[in-house]
C-alpha positions as a printed Julia matrix, in Angstrom:
172×3 Matrix{Float64}:
  1.31   97.47  -147.81
  3.67   96.78  -145.03
  7.29   98.0   -145.67
  9.13   95.96  -143.32
  9.83   92.95  -145.77
 11.2    95.29  -147.97
 13.42   97.06  -145.38
 14.64   93.78  -144.36
 15.9    92.93  -147.95
 17.71   96.42  -147.92
 19.32   95.62  -144.56
 20.46   92.07  -146.03
 21.85   93.91  -149.11
 23.52   96.57  -147.0
 25.21   93.91  -144.82
 26.27   92.01  -148.12
 27.63   95.19  -149.61
 29.58   95.94  -146.26
 31.38   92.39  -146.8
 31.82   92.62  -150.19
 33.69   95.84  -149.74
 36.13   94.16  -147.69
 36.47   91.19  -149.87
 37.31   93.57  -152.48
 40.4    94.85  -150.83
 41.44   91.35  -150.18
 40.98   90.64  -154.06
 43.06   93.66  -154.86
 45.91   92.59  -152.48
 45.75   89.25  -153.9
 46.44   90.65  -157.41
 49.09   92.36  -156.43
 47.67   95.7   -155.39
 49.09   97.5   -152.38
 46.8    98.64  -149.86
 47.41  102.23  -148.83
 45.83  104.8   -146.57
 43.49  105.93  -149.39
 42.46  102.38  -150.07
 41.76  101.72  -146.27
 39.88  105.1   -146.26
 37.7   104.1   -149.23
 36.71  100.78  -147.93
 35.76  102.1   -144.59
 33.51  104.42  -146.34
 31.7   101.5   -148.02
 31.4    99.72  -145.03
 29.92  102.68  -143.25
 27.56  103.11  -145.94
 26.58   99.41  -145.79
 26.06   99.44  -142.08
 24.15  102.74  -142.39
 22.01  101.37  -144.64
 21.29   98.35  -142.49
 20.76  100.58  -139.3
 18.24  102.64  -141.2
 16.24   99.53  -142.56
 15.72   97.8   -139.15
 14.93  101.01  -137.08
 11.43  101.47  -138.4
 10.37   97.76  -137.57
 12.47   97.87  -133.93
 10.2   100.9   -133.22
  6.94   99.5   -134.09
  7.88   96.48  -131.88
  7.91   98.79  -129.24
  4.27   99.57  -129.95
  5.22  102.94  -131.46
  2.49  104.1   -133.96
  3.79  103.51  -137.49
  3.64  107.38  -138.43
  5.52  108.06  -135.07
  7.81  105.04  -135.92
  8.4   106.56  -139.49
  9.04  110.26  -138.18
 11.42  109.21  -135.64
 13.32  107.04  -137.81
 13.69  109.62  -140.49
 14.89  112.07  -138.04
 17.61  109.95  -136.58
 18.76  108.92  -140.29
 18.61  112.53  -141.46
 21.02  113.36  -138.68
 23.29  110.33  -139.31
 23.3   110.86  -143.21
 23.18  114.37  -143.34
 26.26  114.55  -140.89
 28.17  111.91  -142.79
 27.26  113.65  -146.06
 28.2   117.15  -145.04
 31.54  116.15  -143.61
 32.36  113.71  -146.37
 34.15  116.01  -148.96
 36.47  117.36  -145.89
 37.17  113.79  -144.62
 38.03  113.05  -148.14
 40.48  116.0   -148.65
 42.44  114.99  -145.43
 43.25  111.53  -146.8
 43.55  112.64  -150.83
 43.88  116.32  -151.39
 43.37  115.82  -155.18
 40.21  117.32  -156.77
 37.0   115.35  -156.23
 35.88  113.26  -159.24
 32.57  114.32  -160.69
 31.05  111.17  -159.84
 31.73  111.73  -156.29
 30.68  115.14  -156.2
 27.21  114.0   -157.68
 27.28  111.16  -155.01
 27.82  113.73  -152.23
 24.92  115.9   -153.51
 22.86  113.04  -153.73
 23.34  111.83  -150.11
 22.53  115.59  -148.88
 19.36  115.55  -151.01
 18.15  112.04  -149.41
 19.08  113.5   -145.92
 16.84  116.43  -146.7
 13.99  114.03  -147.74
 14.46  112.34  -144.66
 14.4   115.58  -142.73
 11.07  116.66  -144.68
  9.73  113.01  -143.73
 10.08  114.16  -139.92
  7.42  117.15  -140.42
  5.94  117.68  -143.87
  5.47  114.42  -145.53
  1.73  113.22  -145.49
  1.3   110.17  -143.3
  0.51  107.8   -146.25
  3.97  108.79  -147.94
  6.12  108.52  -144.91
  7.1   104.69  -145.36
  7.54  105.13  -149.12
  9.96  108.5   -148.46
 11.74  106.73  -145.81
 12.31  103.34  -147.68
 13.38  105.32  -151.11
 16.18  107.42  -148.92
 17.66  104.48  -147.38
 17.48  102.68  -150.63
 19.42  105.86  -152.16
 22.22  105.29  -149.67
 22.6   101.75  -150.75
 22.44  102.7   -154.62
 24.51  105.63  -154.33
 27.29  103.41  -152.27
 27.06  100.92  -154.96
 27.75  103.25  -157.66
 30.61  104.57  -155.65
 32.0   101.17  -155.27
 31.76  100.59  -158.87
 33.79  103.6   -159.83
 36.26  102.76  -157.64
 36.49   99.29  -158.07
 36.78   99.79  -162.22
 39.53  102.4   -161.45
 41.45  100.26  -159.11
 41.19   97.17  -161.59
 42.23   98.95  -164.55
 45.28  100.11  -162.34
 46.06   96.77  -160.95
 45.8    94.91  -164.22
 47.7    97.61  -166.04
 50.33   97.77  -163.33
 49.86  101.36  -163.01
 49.78  103.13  -159.64
 46.16  104.1   -158.85
 45.43  107.59  -158.95
 43.19  109.25  -156.78
């Protein structure tokens, strides 16, 4: 089965997610919420994840358009995404700590670990995964970025919504 249709769908959802993230901040502001430095950082994080998902989804088809053999395209794409996602995931706690020194909620810790695992799966896809599984492992890892970002979004959105409706200052 050709994976490009699936990846193009994930790319579309990734871009939609990035746009929804920005719209959420606009909605929050319209409901009377104040946009803080923390809110801006969280929104930037969501947009980064949306673009990361989109880039990861269009990279293999792009390499194949340049006549790269499919296994090479999957392995190169996996290596590129392992570096991007791995660097992002490993620095996430430190970047978060810089804007919000409170303890990481359990949901966020689980998300960061899931992204570390997805980056390791991508790295394994470069060297040890058999050829017939390359596309599946790659697509699963890119999908994990999007699903995890969506869960992170829901966690923060519910928190912000409750704080805005209840007129309580949001806790980070």
